[in-house]
C-alpha positions, 0 to 999 in steps of 0.5 A: 513102319509107320514111317513106311506108310507116311512115305508111300501115303505121302506119295500118292497124295503129291503125285495126286495133287500135281496132276490135279493143279494145272501145268507142269511142277518143275520140284523133284520126285523127294519134294512131291513126297515131302509135300505130301506128307506135311499136306496129310499132316494138315488134312489131318490137323482140320479133320480132328479139328471138325471133328471127323478125323476117327469115324466108323468104315472108312474116312472118306473126309478125313481123305479128300482134306489130306489131298486138298491139303496136299494140293495147297501144299504143292501149289504154294511150295513149287513157286517157292522152291523155283524161287530158292532155286533160282528158276522160273515157275511155268504155268 
């Protein structure tokens, strides 16, 4: 069940990250999910590092860091994917 939640969270974070970034990100949906999962892991690591990984109630700080991580991963990963595929990244 943990993998299912990771995929769902990765999809939501990846789509939100793509929506927040300017321009069009020419990456497939499966890569959006992977970038969202990686962003979630990055955000969790940062939250753990600064001591806000577990709080009482909703972990808004951790969720915000997960989204920031997803935006960062999508922003860095999209041009890398375009370069590997041999296509131009449009901004």
